[in-house]
C-alpha positions in Angstrom: -73.2 -18.8 199.3 -71.0 -15.8 198.9 -68.7 -17.1 201.7 -68.5 -20.4 200.0 -67.4 -18.9 196.7 -64.6 -17.0 198.4 -63.3 -19.9 200.4 -63.9 -23.0 198.3 -60.7 -23.4 196.2 -60.9 -27.1 195.5 -61.4 -26.5 191.8 -57.8 -25.4 191.7 -56.5 -28.8 192.6 -57.1 -30.1 189.0 -57.8 -28.8 185.5 -61.0 -29.2 183.6 -59.6 -31.2 180.8 -58.3 -34.1 182.9 -60.3 -36.5 185.1 -59.3 -37.6 188.5 -58.0 -40.8 186.9 -55.8 -38.8 184.6 -57.8 -39.3 181.4 -58.3 -36.6 178.8 -61.7 -34.8 178.9 -62.4 -33.8 175.3 -63.8 -30.2 175.1 -66.5 -29.5 172.6 -67.2 -25.8 173.3 -70.5 -24.3 172.1 -70.0 -21.9 169.2 -69.8 -18.4 170.6 -71.4 -15.3 169.2 -71.6 -11.7 170.2 -69.8 -8.4 169.9 -66.5 -9.6 171.5 -66.4 -12.7 169.3 -67.0 -10.5 166.2 -64.3 -8.1 167.3 -61.9 -11.0 167.8 -62.8 -12.3 164.4 -61.9 -8.9 162.8 -58.6 -8.8 164.7 -57.8 -12.3 163.6 -58.5 -11.6 160.0 -56.0 -8.7 160.1 -53.4 -10.9 161.9 -53.9 -13.8 159.5 -53.8 -11.5 156.5 -50.5 -10.1 157.7 -49.0 -13.5 158.5 -49.8 -14.9 155.0 -49.4 -11.7 153.1 -46.1 -10.3 154.6 -43.8 -12.8 152.7 -45.2 -11.4 149.4 -44.4 -7.8 150.3 -41.2 -6.4 149.0 -39.4 -3.0 149.4 -37.0 -2.1 146.6 -37.1 -5.7 145.5 -36.2 -7.1 149.0 -38.4 -9.0 151.4 -40.4 -7.0 154.0 -39.6 -9.6 156.7 -37.0 -12.3 156.9 -36.2 -14.2 160.1 -33.3 -16.4 159.0 -32.1 -17.7 162.3 -29.9 -20.3 160.6 -27.8 -17.8 158.7 -28.3 -15.1 161.2 -29.9 -12.7 158.7 -32.9 -10.7 159.5 -35.0 -8.1 157.7 -37.6 -6.3 159.6 -39.9 -3.8 157.8 -37.4 -3.7 154.9 -34.4 -2.9 157.1 -31.6 -5.5 157.1 -30.1 -6.7 160.3 -27.3 -9.1 161.0 -25.1 -10.5 163.8 -23.6 -7.0 164.2 -27.0 -5.8 165.3 -27.5 -8.4 168.1 -27.7 -5.7 170.7 -30.7 -4.2 168.9 -32.3 -7.7 168.7 -31.7 -8.3 172.4 -33.1 -4.9 173.4 -36.2 -5.5 171.3 -36.8 -8.9 172.8 -36.5 -7.4 176.3 -38.9 -4.7 175.4 -41.4 -7.3 174.0 -41.2 -9.3 177.2 -41.6 -6.2 179.3 -44.6 -5.2 177.2 -46.3 -8.6 177.8 -45.6 -8.2 181.5 -47.1 -4.7 181.5 -50.2 -5.8 179.7 -50.6 -8.8 182.1 -50.2 -6.6 185.1 -52.7 -4.1 183.9 -55.0 -6.0 181.4 -54.4 -9.7 182.3 -54.0 -12.2 179.5 -55.1 -9.8 176.7 -52.4 -11.2 174.5 -53.6 -14.8 174.9 -57.2 -14.1 174.0 -56.7 -11.7 171.1 -53.2 -12.0 169.6 -51.6 -15.4 170.5 -51.1 -17.5 167.4 -52.3 -20.6 169.2 -55.7 -18.9 170.1 -56.1 -17.2 166.7 -55.5 -20.4 164.7 -57.4 -22.7 167.1 -60.5 -20.6 167.6 -60.7 -18.6 164.4 -59.5 -21.1 161.8 -59.6 -24.8 162.9 -62.6 -24.4 165.3 -64.6 -22.6 162.6 -63.9 -25.3 160.1 -65.0 -27.9 162.7 -68.3 -26.0 163.3 -68.8 -25.8 159.5 -68.3 -29.5 158.9 -69.6 -31.2 162.1 -72.0 -28.5 163.5 -72.2 -27.0 167.0 -71.1 -28.7 170.2 -74.2 -30.9 170.6 -74.0 -32.2 167.0 -70.3 -32.9 167.5 -70.9 -34.9 170.6 -73.7 -36.9 168.9 -71.4 -37.6 165.9 -68.6 -38.8 168.2 -70.9 -41.2 170.0 -72.6 -42.5 166.8 -71.6 -45.6 164.9 -69.4 -45.3 161.9 -71.4 -44.5 158.8 -70.6 -43.1 155.4 -71.6 -39.7 156.6 -69.5 -39.8 159.7 -66.5 -41.1 157.8 -66.9 -38.3 155.2 -67.1 -35.6 157.9 -64.3 -36.9 160.0 -61.9 -37.6 157.1 -62.6 -34.3 155.3 -62.1 -32.4 158.5 -58.7 -34.1 159.2 -57.6 -33.6 155.6 -58.4 -29.9 155.7 -56.7 -29.6 159.0 -53.5 -31.2 157.6 -53.6 -29.1 154.4 -53.9 -25.9 156.5 -51.0 -27.1 158.8 -48.9 -27.8 155.7 -49.6 -24.3 154.5 -48.7 -22.8 157.8 -45.4 -24.7 157.9 -44.6 -23.5 154.3 -45.3 -19.9 155.2 -43.2 -20.1 158.3 -40.4 -21.4 156.0 -41.0 -18.4 153.8 -40.2 -16.1 156.7 -36.8 -17.9 156.9 -35.7 -18.3 153.3 -38.0 -15.8 151.5 -41.0 -16.4 149.3 -38.9 -16.5 146.1 -36.7 -19.3 147.4 -39.8 -21.1 148.7 -41.5 -21.0 145.3 -38.3 -22.4 143.8 -38.3 -25.2 146.3 -41.9 -26.0 145.5 -41.3 -26.1 141.8 -38.2 -28.4 142.2 -38.4 -32.1 143.1 -38.5 -32.8 146.8 -35.4 -35.0 146.4 -33.4 -31.9 145.5 -34.1 -30.3 148.9 -34.9 -33.3 150.9 -33.8 -31.9 154.3 -36.0 -28.8 153.9 -38.9 -30.9 152.7 -38.5 -33.3 155.6 -38.4 -30.3 158.0 -41.7 -28.9 156.5 -43.4 -32.3 156.9 -42.3 -32.5 160.5 -43.6 -29.1 161.4 -46.8 -29.7 159.4 -47.3 -32.8 161.5 -46.6 -30.9 164.7 -49.1 -28.1 163.8 -51.6 -30.8 162.8 -51.3 -32.6 166.1 -51.6 -29.4 168.1 -54.7 -28.1 166.4 -56.5 -31.4 165.8 -55.7 -33.2 169.0 -53.6 -31.4 171.6 -55.7 -28.1 171.3 -56.4 -26.3 174.6 -53.8 -28.4 176.4 -51.1 -26.3 174.7 -52.4 -23.4 176.8 -53.2 -25.3 180.0 -50.2 -27.7 180.2 -47.4 -26.5 178.0 -47.5 -22.7 177.9 -46.0 -21.2 181.1 -47.8 -17.9 180.7 -50.9 -19.1 182.7 -48.7 -19.9 185.6 -46.7 -16.7 185.3 -49.9 -14.7 185.6 -50.2 -15.9 189.2 -47.2 -13.8 190.2 -48.0 -10.9 187.8 -51.7 -10.2 188.5 -52.8 -8.2 191.4 -56.2 -7.0 192.7 -56.2 -4.1 190.2 -55.4 -6.2 187.1 -58.3 -6.1 184.6 -59.2 -9.7 183.6 -62.5 -11.5 182.9 -64.4 -11.6 186.1 -67.7 -12.9 187.3 -69.5 -10.3 189.4 -70.4 -12.7 192.3 -71.8 -9.8 194.4 -74.5 -9.2 191.8 -74.9 -12.8 190.6 -75.1 -14.8 193.9 -77.0 -16.6 195.1 -77.6 -18.1 191.6 -80.6 -20.2 190.6 -83.2 -21.0 187.9 -86.0 -18.5 187.4 -89.4 -19.9 188.5 -92.2 -17.6 187.6 -94.6 -19.1 190.1 -92.4 -18.4 193.1 -91.0 -15.4 194.9 -87.2 -15.8 194.8 -84.4 -13.9 196.5 -81.7 -14.7 193.9 -78.9 -13.0 192.2 -78.8 -12.2 188.5 -77.0 -15.5 187.6 -79.7 -18.0 186.5 -77.2 -20.9 186.5 -77.7 -21.6 182.8 -74.1 -22.9 182.5 -73.6 -21.3 179.1 -70.5 -19.6 180.3 -69.0 -23.1 180.8 -70.4 -24.5 177.6 -68.7 -21.9 175.4 -65.4 -22.0 177.3 -62.6 -23.5 175.0 -60.7 -24.7 178.1 -63.8 -26.1 179.9 -63.6 -23.9 183.1 -66.3 -22.2 185.1 -65.4 -18.5 185.2 -67.7 -18.2 188.2 -65.1 -19.9 190.3 -62.8 -16.9 189.8 -59.5 -16.3 188.0 -57.8 -19.5 186.8 -54.7 -20.3 185.0 -56.7 -22.1 182.2 -58.6 -18.9 181.4 -57.1 -17.3 178.2 -59.5 -14.3 178.3 -61.1 -15.2 175.1 -64.4 -13.4 176.1 -66.7 -16.2 174.9 -68.2 -16.4 178.4 -68.9 -12.6 178.3 -70.8 -12.9 175.0 -72.8 -15.9 176.2 -73.7 -14.3 179.5 -74.7 -11.0 177.9 -77.0 -12.8 175.5 -78.7 -14.5 178.5 -79.0 -11.3 180.4 -80.7 -9.7 177.4 -83.2 -12.5 177.3 -84.1 -12.3 181.0 -84.1 -8.5 180.9 -81.3 -8.0 183.3 -78.3 -5.6 182.9 -75.3 -6.9 180.9 -71.9 -7.2 182.5 -72.5 -10.0 185.0 -69.3 -11.4 183.4 -67.1 -8.7 182.2 -63.6 -7.2 182.0 -62.9 -5.9 185.5 -60.5 -6.1 188.4 -61.1 -7.8 191.7 -61.1 -4.4 193.4 -63.7 -3.1 191.0 -66.0 -6.1 191.7 -65.7 -5.8 195.4 -65.6 -2.0 195.9 -66.6 -0.5 192.6 -63.2 1.3 192.4 -60.7 0.8 189.6 -57.1 1.9 189.7 -55.0 1.0 186.6 -51.9 2.9 187.4 -50.5 0.9 190.3 -46.8 1.1 191.3 -46.1 -2.0 189.3 -47.9 -0.8 186.2 -46.1 2.6 186.4 -42.7 0.8 186.9 -43.2 -1.5 183.9 -44.5 1.5 181.8 -41.4 3.5 182.7 -39.0 0.7 181.8 -40.8 0.0 178.6 -40.8 3.7 177.7 -37.0 3.9 178.3 -36.4 0.7 176.2 -38.5 2.0 173.4 -36.8 5.4 173.3 -33.4 3.7 173.4 -34.3 1.3 170.5 -35.7 4.1 168.4 -32.6 6.3 169.1 -30.3 3.4 168.0 -32.4 2.7 164.9 -32.4 6.3 163.8 -28.7 6.6 164.3 -27.9 3.2 162.9 -25.3 3.7 160.1 -25.6 1.6 157.0 -21.9 0.9 157.1 -19.6 0.4 160.2 -15.9 1.0 159.9 -12.9 0.5 162.1 -9.2 1.1 161.4 -6.6 0.2 164.0 -2.9 0.1 163.8 -1.8 -3.5 164.0 -0.8 -4.2 167.6 2.8 -5.2 168.4 4.4 -3.4 165.5 6.0 0.1 165.4 7.1 1.2 162.0 9.0 -0.2 159.0 11.7 1.5 157.0 10.9 1.8 153.3 13.1 2.8 150.3 13.4 6.4 149.2 13.6 7.7 152.8 10.0 6.6 153.7 8.4 4.9 156.7 5.3 2.6 156.8 2.8 1.5 159.4 0.5 -1.5 159.0 -3.2 -1.2 159.9 -6.2 -3.5 160.3 -9.4 -2.5 158.5 -12.9 -3.9 159.2 -16.0 -3.0 157.1 -19.5 -4.1 158.1 -21.9 -3.7 155.2 -25.5 -3.5 156.5 -27.1 -2.7 153.1 -28.5 -5.0 150.4 -25.8 -3.8 147.9 -22.2 -4.7 147.1 -19.9 -2.1 148.6 -16.7 -1.5 146.6 -14.4 0.6 148.9 -11.1 2.3 148.7 -8.9 4.4 151.1 -7.4 7.9 150.8 -5.3 10.0 153.1 -7.0 13.3 153.9 -4.6 15.4 155.9 -1.1 14.4 154.8 0.9 13.5 151.7 1.5 9.8 151.4 0.2 6.6 149.9 -1.9 3.6 151.0 -1.2 0.1 149.8 -3.8 -2.6 150.3 -2.5 -6.0 151.2 -4.4 -8.6 149.1 -7.4 -8.2 146.9 -9.5 -5.0 146.4 -12.2 -4.3 148.9 -15.7 -5.4 147.7 -17.9 -6.2 150.7 -20.8 -8.5 150.2 -24.4 -7.3 151.0 -24.9 -7.6 154.8 -21.3 -9.0 154.9 -18.1 -8.2 156.8 -14.8 -7.7 155.2 -11.4 -7.5 157.0 -8.1 -6.4 155.4 -4.7 -5.1 156.1 -3.1 -2.1 154.5 0.1 0.0 154.6 0.3 3.7 155.1 3.6 5.0 153.7 4.8 8.5 154.5 8.0 10.4 153.6 10.1 11.1 156.7 9.8 14.8 155.9 6.1 14.7 156.8 6.8 13.4 160.3 7.0 16.2 162.9 6.8 14.1 166.0 6.9 10.4 167.0 3.1 10.2 166.8 1.5 11.9 163.7 -2.3 12.3 163.5 -3.8 10.6 160.4 -7.2 11.0 158.8 -8.1 8.1 156.5 -11.2 8.5 154.3 -13.0 5.3 153.3 -14.9 5.9 150.1 -17.2 4.0 147.8 -18.5 5.2 144.4 -16.8 8.6 145.0 -18.8 9.1 148.2 -17.1 9.4 151.6 -18.4 6.7 153.9 -16.5 7.9 156.9 -13.2 9.6 157.9 -11.3 7.6 160.6 -9.0 9.3 163.0 -5.9 7.3 163.9 -2.2 7.9 164.3 1.1 7.1 162.6 4.2 6.1 164.5 7.5 7.0 163.0 11.1 8.2 163.9 11.4 12.0 163.5 14.0 13.1 160.9 
């Protein structure tokens, strides 16, 4: 039997939610219970509270998080970011991806089972509502097979209405992360015709969420999401995933009190399959459909308690741990990913700590030397660029620090918009008596509200007297 488990891989030729004819197999998982399910519920409550609560949090009157991809404006934890911070965004995304790889190499699909929005919403919101309205798996199957009655119509229609209302709420809160909760409340109070494009987009995304959570469900994980396929190249024999201890459990079989049996601890109750939200049999080994939701662990532990056998027949473990009893988390790949992640994290923190609220650059306009001015003076023309990373307007002016002269701004006064960029040209006019060489060092102070933002070092070209 043990040899058969190791060599029979025919189950990998298809997925549990599709028949050989290509038809959908509807999964009605049994309601899980146990310490892992309770722990996941607590984690989900915190995640959902953050998701729905973060748009209402403000720091100094500004949103805690804004992810406005359309206008390329971002606020993370009260800190504004813009297109000028794209390098930080890129590094953060790389670090996030590396962290997922690291967790997959060491701890398998921990992200999928505990943090992924698809899993959290499906198992901890929509599935709980389904259990509440239609009952456990057996009652759901009976209801689906029964004729249409007033009770069935009421249960089915109320469930679908609640599903759509929640999907509509999710779409609105996602919009709040883009435009802010204040703007969203204004849109809600206005007529839909005044913001028809936004209203249509919310309806489209509401329909998309509704279809995913009411119909598509686990297929989002098994068919659409590439993560399950990626784990095939990221996992190794030391990766900690949900494993069935076949050495302890085989050969499996029902307990018969009247007979002497030489069986393993698995009593073949099939509960690990009944509770699986993707319909797989974890006893077949690691599979791409497994999202590490731990439902099978809780179900098996409950059975082991009843038959008075040790828990952990299905548990978090690596293949090496199952086969040899040894566990090594720090493999070369894990160490490599950890080092890369550490370097990226330190680099991002360093850049954040040293991130200036204002970026300035002053360059002499290329292609021009100097211009003769009245009263025995010479001028150079310069280009100024100010990037305002703050939430406030930035009125700015320029002063010469190390030499007598004057600065004339070409155009309007400098007043940079919040999180905006302003470019201008200005003249530096110096008396010829101040010029000691062809290239004179200049220090130009950029000030705002009588505070020096920065002092820029540049040079002045002019003919020596």
